[in-house]
TIMARBA-60499 format. One line per 5 residues: for each residue z, x, y negated of C-alpha. Coordinates in pm, 1 decimal, decimal comma. Layout:
! residues N
Z X Y  ...
***
This chain:
! residues 404
11387,5 26756,7 -8603,2  11458,4 26386,4 -8646,9  11139,3 26181,4 -8679,1  11179,9 25957,1 -8978,0  10838,5 25784,2 -8989,4
10715,9 25578,8 -8696,1  10351,0 25580,6 -8590,5  10298,5 25230,0 -8725,3  10446,7 25334,8 -9061,4  10198,5 25620,6 -9094,6
9912,6 25388,1 -9010,6  10030,0 25136,8 -9271,3  10062,5 25410,7 -9534,4  9710,2 25527,4 -9452,2  9579,1 25174,2 -9493,8
9757,0 25127,7 -9825,3  9612,6 25449,6 -9967,2  9267,6 25401,8 -9814,4  9171,0 25174,3 -10104,4  8926,4 25351,4 -10338,1
9100,0 25490,6 -10646,9  8784,1 25494,9 -10861,6  8425,2 25382,0 -10819,7  8261,6 25723,3 -10877,4  8278,1 26071,1 -10723,6
8519,7 26263,2 -10946,0  8460,5 26579,5 -10741,0  8117,8 26611,2 -10896,5  8282,8 26641,1 -11238,2  8506,1 26939,0 -11161,8
8332,2 27117,7 -10874,5  8069,5 27281,9 -11101,6  8343,6 27445,1 -11311,8  8563,7 27541,2 -11014,1  8331,8 27753,5 -10797,1
8175,2 27444,4 -10644,5  8502,0 27304,9 -10504,1  8689,2 27002,8 -10645,0  9023,8 27111,7 -10792,2  9224,1 26891,8 -10555,2
9050,2 27046,6 -10251,9  9093,9 27411,6 -10351,5  9338,7 27565,2 -10102,7  9379,1 27863,1 -10332,6  9541,2 27658,8 -10607,4
9664,1 27346,6 -10426,2  9840,4 27386,5 -10092,3  9835,2 27053,3 -9906,0  10178,5 26940,4 -9789,8  10199,8 26702,1 -9496,0
10503,0 26539,6 -9345,6  10579,3 26657,0 -8993,5  10494,4 26321,2 -8837,6  10179,4 26292,6 -9047,3  10064,4 26640,7 -8942,4
10123,6 26567,7 -8573,0  9926,2 26245,3 -8595,8  9627,5 26422,5 -8746,7  9664,1 26707,3 -8495,2  9642,0 26467,9 -8202,1
9346,2 26288,7 -8362,3  9108,9 26585,7 -8385,1  9310,1 26879,3 -8518,7  9161,5 26833,5 -8863,5  9451,3 27016,9 -9032,3
9599,2 27356,4 -8951,6  9906,6 27534,4 -9081,1  9862,3 27737,8 -9398,5  9943,5 28113,7 -9405,6  10299,6 28166,6 -9524,3
10266,7 28330,7 -9863,0  10572,6 28447,3 -10052,2  10577,5 28128,0 -10258,5  10541,8 27906,9 -9952,4  10816,7 28089,6 -9764,1
11052,5 28028,2 -10053,8  10963,8 27658,8 -10059,0  10995,0 27624,3 -9681,7  11359,5 27730,4 -9694,4  11434,3 27409,7 -9879,0
11189,0 27171,7 -9712,4  11108,4 27301,2 -9362,3  11297,8 27006,9 -9221,6  11011,0 26767,2 -9280,8  10720,0 26947,7 -9451,3
10418,1 27125,9 -9302,1  10219,4 27346,5 -9541,5  9860,5 27303,1 -9432,2  9495,8 27384,1 -9481,9  9199,1 27151,6 -9449,9
8857,4 27267,1 -9322,5  8697,9 27212,1 -9664,1  8501,8 26950,4 -9852,4  8202,9 26976,1 -9618,1  8404,2 26827,0 -9332,7
8628,0 26596,2 -9537,6  8676,7 26252,4 -9383,1  8870,4 25990,0 -9575,9  9071,2 25860,8 -9275,5  9194,7 26216,7 -9214,4
9308,2 26289,2 -9567,6  9678,8 26347,9 -9621,2  9907,3 26125,7 -9825,3  9908,8 26395,3 -10092,0  9527,7 26399,9 -10098,5
9508,3 26025,3 -10143,4  9772,6 26005,1 -10417,4  9641,5 26300,8 -10621,3  9654,1 26340,2 -10925,5  9938,7 26088,4 -10946,6
10304,8 26092,9 -10863,5  10566,6 25817,2 -10889,6  10760,5 25771,2 -11211,0  11114,5 25641,3 -11163,3  11323,1 25462,4 -11424,5
11686,0 25553,0 -11494,8  11800,1 25315,3 -11220,2  11585,8 25492,0 -10960,7  11323,3 25217,6 -10936,0  10954,0 25308,3 -10911,0
10833,9 25193,6 -11252,4  10474,9 25295,2 -11180,5  10258,7 25600,6 -11120,7  10187,8 25873,4 -11373,7  9986,4 26191,9 -11385,3
10146,8 26492,7 -11214,8  10363,0 26716,7 -11429,8  10174,1 27030,6 -11324,9  9972,8 27189,6 -11604,6  9803,0 27437,3 -11374,0
9573,4 27185,5 -11206,6  9249,8 27118,4 -11392,6  9150,9 26772,7 -11273,6  8895,3 26572,6 -11478,8  9095,3 26254,2 -11415,1
9407,0 26382,4 -11591,8  9466,0 26177,0 -11904,9  9201,2 25915,7 -11828,6  9280,7 25552,0 -11922,9  9400,4 25292,7 -11674,8
9078,1 25091,1 -11690,4  8887,6 25342,8 -11473,8  9126,1 25292,2 -11179,3  9121,4 25021,2 -10917,2  9423,2 24788,6 -10980,4
9466,4 24745,0 -10604,2  9498,0 25122,4 -10563,8  9772,7 25134,3 -10827,9  9956,3 24846,1 -10659,1  9923,3 24999,3 -10311,6
10027,8 25343,1 -10432,2  10350,6 25203,6 -10578,7  10419,4 25019,3 -10251,8  10361,2 25343,7 -10063,1  10613,7 25539,0 -10269,3
10875,1 25265,5 -10245,2  10847,4 25260,6 -9865,3  10831,3 25638,7 -9834,7  11154,1 25682,3 -10032,9  11332,1 25460,4 -9780,7
11250,5 25725,8 -9517,2  11293,0 26033,1 -9738,7  11565,0 25991,3 -10004,5  11524,0 26365,6 -10078,3  11176,4 26290,5 -10210,1
11316,4 26023,6 -10439,2  11571,4 26269,8 -10579,6  11294,7 26521,2 -10646,4  11071,8 26271,6 -10824,9  11367,7 26142,1 -11022,6
11397,2 26492,2 -11165,8  11022,8 26503,5 -11236,8  11042,8 26166,8 -11410,8  11322,3 26284,8 -11638,8  11118,7 26597,2 -11723,8
10820,5 26379,8 -11812,7  11029,6 26159,6 -12041,3  11192,5 26458,1 -12214,2  10857,0 26626,5 -12268,8  10711,8 26307,1 -12415,6
11013,5 26265,8 -12641,9  10983,1 26622,3 -12771,9  10613,8 26568,5 -12839,8  10688,9 26243,9 -13021,1  10449,4 26040,9 -12809,3
10446,3 25845,5 -12488,3  10291,9 25921,5 -12151,9  10051,4 25724,0 -11936,6  10240,3 25504,4 -11692,5  10035,2 25278,6 -11468,8
10233,4 24976,0 -11355,3  10162,1 24722,5 -11083,9  10006,8 24435,4 -11276,4  9965,6 24228,1 -10960,9  10344,0 24239,3 -10905,6
10406,3 24159,2 -11269,4  10181,6 23857,7 -11242,2  10391,1 23710,2 -10965,4  10710,6 23660,0 -11167,7  10764,4 23462,6 -11488,6
11092,6 23449,5 -11681,1  11145,5 23188,0 -11952,8  11421,4 23155,4 -12211,9  11456,6 22801,5 -12348,5  11565,8 22796,9 -12714,0
11583,5 22551,1 -12999,8  11416,1 22652,6 -13323,4  11715,3 22769,6 -13534,6  11773,8 22530,2 -13823,7  12102,6 22456,7 -13995,3
12239,8 22122,3 -13881,4  12004,3 22104,0 -13581,1  12164,8 22349,1 -13334,9  12495,4 22333,5 -13140,5  12606,0 22008,6 -13307,2
12934,6 21992,3 -13113,4  13025,8 22340,3 -13231,6  12919,2 22253,3 -13585,1  13203,8 22002,5 -13616,6  13450,4 22293,3 -13630,2
13243,3 22579,9 -13773,4  13013,5 22405,2 -14016,8  12633,8 22416,8 -14022,7  12578,1 22769,4 -14156,6  12833,8 22950,3 -13938,6
12706,9 22760,3 -13636,0  12348,9 22862,2 -13717,8  12456,4 23227,5 -13744,2  12642,1 23203,2 -13411,8  12343,7 23039,5 -13242,3
12104,3 23308,5 -13363,0  12342,2 23564,2 -13216,1  12341,0 23378,7 -12882,0  11960,2 23378,1 -12876,0  11933,5 23746,1 -12969,7
12189,0 23851,4 -12707,3  12024,6 23640,1 -12435,9  11679,2 23783,1 -12504,4  11817,0 24137,2 -12517,5  11960,2 24099,4 -12166,1
11607,9 24040,9 -12035,2  11511,6 24395,7 -12131,4  11643,2 24510,3 -11795,7  11394,6 24297,7 -11600,0  11107,5 24486,7 -11436,3
10776,0 24348,9 -11307,9  10831,0 24020,0 -11489,4  10632,4 23846,4 -11763,3  10873,6 23704,2 -12019,9  10817,4 23390,6 -12227,4
11006,7 23205,5 -12499,0  11004,4 22827,1 -12464,2  11080,7 22681,9 -12808,1  11177,8 22331,9 -12920,1  11043,4 22172,0 -13125,3
10812,7 22448,2 -13252,3  10722,4 22816,7 -13219,4  10671,9 22842,6 -13597,1  10980,7 23049,1 -13670,6  10979,2 23409,4 -13793,8
11321,6 23488,2 -13645,2  11206,5 23391,6 -13296,5  10873,3 23568,9 -13339,1  11047,9 23893,7 -13435,8  11282,2 23869,5 -13136,9
10993,1 23797,5 -12900,4  10808,4 24107,4 -13021,5  11115,9 24327,4 -13021,3  11205,1 24232,7 -12662,8  10848,5 24254,3 -12524,3
10801,9 23884,9 -12451,5  10447,8 23809,8 -12345,1  10425,2 23481,5 -12530,0  10587,1 23179,7 -12689,9  10521,0 22812,5 -12623,1
10653,7 22479,1 -12743,8  10858,9 22280,4 -12493,3  10695,5 21948,0 -12408,4  10871,7 21638,6 -12278,2  11100,8 21353,3 -12373,2
11409,9 21501,4 -12209,8  11521,4 21833,4 -12059,9  11396,4 21732,3 -11715,4  11041,9 21673,7 -11839,8  11053,1 22000,8 -12032,6
11150,8 22184,5 -11713,4  10873,4 22014,7 -11515,5  10605,3 22097,4 -11772,7  10716,1 22459,6 -11816,3  10727,1 22525,4 -11441,8
10397,6 22346,2 -11383,5  10219,3 22544,5 -11656,8  10334,0 22881,9 -11518,9  10244,0 22791,7 -11161,6  9899,6 22685,9 -11286,6
9867,9 23027,8 -11452,4  9914,6 23192,7 -11114,4  10282,6 23289,6 -11116,2  10456,4 23270,6 -10779,2  10820,0 23271,6 -10892,5
10945,0 23118,7 -11218,6  11300,5 23135,6 -11354,2  11429,8 22958,4 -11666,2  11757,2 23015,3 -11851,8  11895,1 22867,0 -12171,2
12043,9 23041,9 -12472,1  12396,4 22901,5 -12433,8  12519,8 23174,2 -12193,5  12469,2 23498,4 -12390,1  12692,6 23705,6 -12160,9
12510,9 23616,4 -11839,4  12494,6 23931,9 -11623,7  12146,8 24076,7 -11577,5  12220,7 24102,8 -11204,3  12239,5 23721,8 -11184,0
11883,3 23692,7 -11316,8  11755,4 23966,8 -11085,0  11931,6 23800,1 -10795,2  11761,7 23468,0 -10881,8  11418,7 23624,7 -10824,5
11544,0 23786,5 -10504,0  11680,8 23455,4 -10376,1  11336,7 23301,2 -10422,8  11209,7 23539,1 -10155,3  11419,6 23341,7 -9907,4
11449,4 23001,2 -10075,8  11232,9 22754,0 -10266,0  11485,7 22676,3 -10537,9  11774,4 22855,7 -10709,6  12046,9 22729,3 -10944,2
12297,4 22909,8 -11162,7  12586,1 22660,8 -11192,7  12797,4 22627,2 -11507,3  13168,3 22561,9 -11514,3  13111,9 22250,5 -11731,0
12899,9 22075,3 -11466,5  12557,6 22187,8 -11582,3  12358,3 22500,1 -11500,4  12263,7 22814,9 -11690,5  11962,4 22900,9 -11472,0
11703,0 22723,8 -11263,0  11421,5 22881,8 -11064,3  11149,3 22774,5 -10822,5  10850,6 22911,5 -10635,6  10680,6 22571,7 -10616,5
10724,3 22257,1 -10820,3  10984,1 21996,9 -10716,9  10947,9 21752,3 -11005,2  11163,9 21477,9 -10845,2  11470,1 21702,9 -10873,1
11465,6 21672,2 -11253,0  11407,4 21297,8 -11277,8  11685,5 21046,9 -11345,2  11942,9 21313,4 -11440,3  12198,1 21221,6 -11714,3
12137,0 21544,2 -11909,9  12415,3 21502,4 -12164,9  12689,9 21465,4 -11904,9  12906,6 21669,5 -11671,4  12717,9 21518,7 -11374,7
12403,3 21730,0 -11418,9  12487,4 21984,9 -11149,3  12616,4 21733,5 -10891,7  12322,0 21498,2 -10937,1  12077,6 21786,9 -10907,5
12248,7 21909,3 -10589,6  12229,7 21556,6 -10445,3  11854,4 21554,0 -10503,2  11814,0 21896,9 -10343,9  12003,8 21785,7 -10034,3
11818,6 21453,0 -10017,5  11483,2 21630,5 -10041,9  11586,6 21888,8 -9781,9  11484,9 22160,2 -10024,0  11592,6 22510,3 -9928,3
11800,1 22637,2 -10222,5  12053,9 22899,5 -10324,0  12346,0 22891,9 -10566,7  12426,8 23188,2 -10790,5  12783,7 23262,2 -10905,9
12935,5 23024,3 -11159,6  12918,3 23120,9 -11528,0  13002,7 22951,3 -11855,6  12803,9 22827,1 -12151,9  12908,2 22765,3 -12512,9
12904,1 22406,6 -12639,8  13223,1 22349,6 -12839,2  13499,0 22539,1 -13021,0  13704,7 22593,5 -12703,9  13404,9 22757,5 -12536,8
13351,8 22967,7 -12849,1  13712,2 23085,1 -12855,7  13691,3 23193,4 -12491,7  13355,8 23362,3 -12556,8  13508,5 23577,2 -12833,9
13782,3 23696,2 -12600,8  13535,7 23755,1 -12319,4  13314,1 23970,8 -12542,4  13621,1 24166,6 -12651,0  13707,9 24223,7 -12286,1
13353,6 24333,3 -12199,0  13350,5 24585,1 -12484,3  13682,2 24721,4 -12365,2  13531,0 24784,0 -12020,4
***
């Protein structure tokens, strides 16, 4: 059999899951109603499954685990999973030692929940209805946030070694969603709040007022049609952000957040908050927005405008990824500006002395990045909508995208 997990991987997994899930002994809640044995430790109802490499490690470190008798049910399961599973038995709660618990022991009663793209969205209670665990259905507040974060990291890394496991849990996740939909209610999904806290995404918008938005476009369309078009741009831009995971989303408004249209969109698209842009020019507004989010504890911050409503979601995701390797990221526009800017620490000098209403914005910004020896990345070029020619192309582009 091919060994898929190295010794150091198993040790890291053990360390991740060694964090206490809760701050009380849940076994004392269910043992009295389960013949004195916690439900998760009852070999009659729950057969521990260890990975081959995990079992061998425990075997060499004291032979804590032994193989379980092959019942009819286990034999049937082994046919499909014998490649990397060992069905086991532990010596019982009296001899239980936390460092010798299996991965399944330390993740019980949770399993990963995957979204439709196959990403680990969080952990949720196991689908099994046969296990009577007192923790099932309990609220998130009783669990250690670090355990939730570590558990999600564990599953993500494990799936890299065992794609078969990911396929299995993808099926379980779909079952959970279908069952919740039939019942007309949601299910408890515990996300990694620490990861969420690391990323902030901001959409810069102008408060939509007739005669105050897209003035170059207004010369050809008139104030009311331009206002309608601009509201559509804002709505489409905010809708794109729905595909972002583990990100707190904010709406940066100028001059004010006091607008019911923007408030409705922010709520509909799960934006965490709205704030008024502060500064005398766009550069100062960037500096203040970035500085505020860094002060709030965010590690990576990305800002886009509302003039590029067809921007691919992958560009935004890639911006956050690029900040793993760089300090600064730009999404250049074909008109000499940029549709996206992101940083993981503040470089205020980059935004000073830029002629913001010119086609030199991108070049001047690049000059400052090179002069400051700032490590940066450029995303693919995209377009924004400023005048009637841009609008005419945008209409054809949307028609093309719908055709695809």
